[in-house]
Phi, psi and omega in degrees: 000127182241146178229128177244122179248136181263123176281154177271156175303136181278351175213130179241144175246120180243126178255152002283171183300338178296346179268019184304317180297320177297317179299314180299316179295319177297318179298317178297318179297316179295318178298318178297314178305310183296319178298313179294321179299315177300312182299307182293327177295320177296316179296312180301316180297318180292323183274342182242082188296340179270358182262141170256123183245124183235143174245143179218143178229105174297327179298321179296320178295314178299320178299320176300315180299314183289328180285330182218070184299330182297327179298335183249019178065033172251163173266159179301324181293336179295338182300323185247351185275114171291141182083013180258206185280341180258313185251127173291316177216203184285356184230325190262140179277154177284165176301324180298316179291320175301323178295322178296314179297316179299318179299316178297319179295319177300320178296316178300320181281351178084018178273147174295142181252125180265142177272136180257000000 
């Protein structure tokens, strides 16, 4: 029996800047959620010896891409350019980035990853 839990982004950016207090509260809430999720997942895993408990953060993968775009065959300008290789628009990721996240998730789940 396997359980996969999705962690929340550890940092959120909410615009406009006047929403800074909301952003700070959301970040604290997400951090609290992730801390509790880790803690309870560890307890659950220890108490349920037949269960496989996995944590995954798509946000962590995206952060890796944005912090080192060259590692993923992107250019530095792709990090901020809407309509580029990373961002379809100001919010949505490209299929290529979704594929990177999917590949990482497959690895976490122990599935073979095929190269395209």
